[in-house]
N, C-alpha and C positions, 0 to 999 in steps of 0.2 A: 459502335465504337470506331473512332477514326484514329489512325496512327499517323502522325505528322512530325516534321522537324520542329524542334523546340524554338520558341521565340523569346526574346529578351523579357517580355512581360510574363512569361511562364516561370521565371527564375525562382520566385519565392515559393510557389507550389511544388516545383520539382525538388528544390532544396529540402523542403519539409519531408517529402516522401523518402528521399535519399537518406536523410538524417535519421528517420524512423528506423530504417533497416540497419544502419550503422549502429544505432543505440541498442537495438535488439541483441546484437553481438553474436548471432548464430549463423550468418550467411556471408557477409562481406568481410574481407580482411582488414579494411580500414577501421581504425579506432577513433579517429578524430572526426567530428562533425564539421560541416561546412558553414561558413557565414556568407553573407551576400557577396562579399568581395571574392572569397575563395571559390564559391559556387560559380560565379560568372566566369572566372578563369578556367575552372575545372571542366564545366560543360562545353565551353567554347573550344577547348583544346582537343576534344574528341573528333574522330573522323566523322561521327554522326551521333547526335543525341536526338532520340525520338520520344514523343510523348503520346500516351493513350488518352484521348479526350472524348467525352460524350456529354451531351447536354450542357456544354460550356464549362465542364469541370474536368480537371486532370486527375486520372486514377492511377497512372503508372508511367514509367519511363524506362528507356534503355540507353546505354552508352556503348559505342562500337569504336574500336581503335586497333592499331597493329599490336600483335602479341609479341613481336620481336622486330628486329631490324635486318637490313641487308638481305642475305640469301634466305632468310626466314621471314622477310617482310610481307610475304603473300598470305601469312597466317594472321587472322584477326582474333580478337578476344572481345567479350561483351559482358555486361552486367545488367541485371534487370531488377527493378524495384516497383512493387505494387503497394499502394496505400493499404493499411491494415483493414480499413473499412470496406475495401473493394475486393479482397481476396476471395477465392473460390468462385469467381465469375468468369474464368477463362481469359482474363486480361493478360496474364503472363504468357499464355499460349499465343495470343495475338501478337504480343511484343516479340516473342522468339521468331515466329513465322516472318514478321516484317523484317527483323534483323537478318535473317538468312538471305532474304531478297536484297536488302540494302548492302550487305557485305559483298554479294556477287556483283551488284551494280558498281560498287567502288573498286572492283578489280581484285578482291581477295579470293583465294581459292579454297581456304579451309577456315572454319570457325572452331576455335579451341577454347575450352574452359579449363583453367588450370587448377581450380580449387573448389569443386562442388563438395560440400560437407556431406559425408555419407548418410547422416541422419536426416538430411533434407529430402525425404522420400518423395514429396510432391513434385519438387523440381526434377529429381532424377527420373521419375516415371514419365514426366512430360518430355524430357530430353530423349529418353529412349523411344517413346511413342513417335517422336518426330524424326527418328533415324540417327540420332547421335550414338556414337560407339564409345563405350568406356575403355580407357587405356590401361587401367589397373587401379591399384589402391596405394596411397601413401600413408603409412601408419602414423597416427598422431600428427598429421600435417596442419591441423587447424586448432588454434587455441580459442576455446569458447569464452564468452564474456565472464562466466563463473570460474574460469581458470583451468578447467579440465581440457584434455586434448581429445579430438576426434579425428578419424581418418578422413582423407579427402580422396575424391575420385575424379581424375581428369577425364574429359570427354572431348570428342571432335566430331565434326560434320563436314564433309566435302561440299563445296558450294558449286 
């Protein structure tokens, strides 16, 4: 698996993977899916958009960007999406590891996740195994697709 910067011709594939996670409604805060125009703008606006590619196919992606501005601009935030057909193959882990390196390369000092859904145990175990620290729990901080609320767990990792 190779993690590399996305290219314009990756747009359709990464948009589909991103939209799949948005439509599942259990991990990303976004409710609206992307079309080609909004996807081009969205992925280009990130500090870095990386794709996981193997055998000429894209299996996942991540976006990396500042979490805040000014005096807190050294803290970054990221989101990860893996195609449902490729889950369970440690692609997410490779994306997170690459993101930690890329964040440091770009001059960020901390990677912070604002809203990891408490029931997303696979992601939480991965983050904790990679050295992320949970900051606490925000009760009912995430509205699931079916309308019920779940707790969110902010995490951080020093770069």
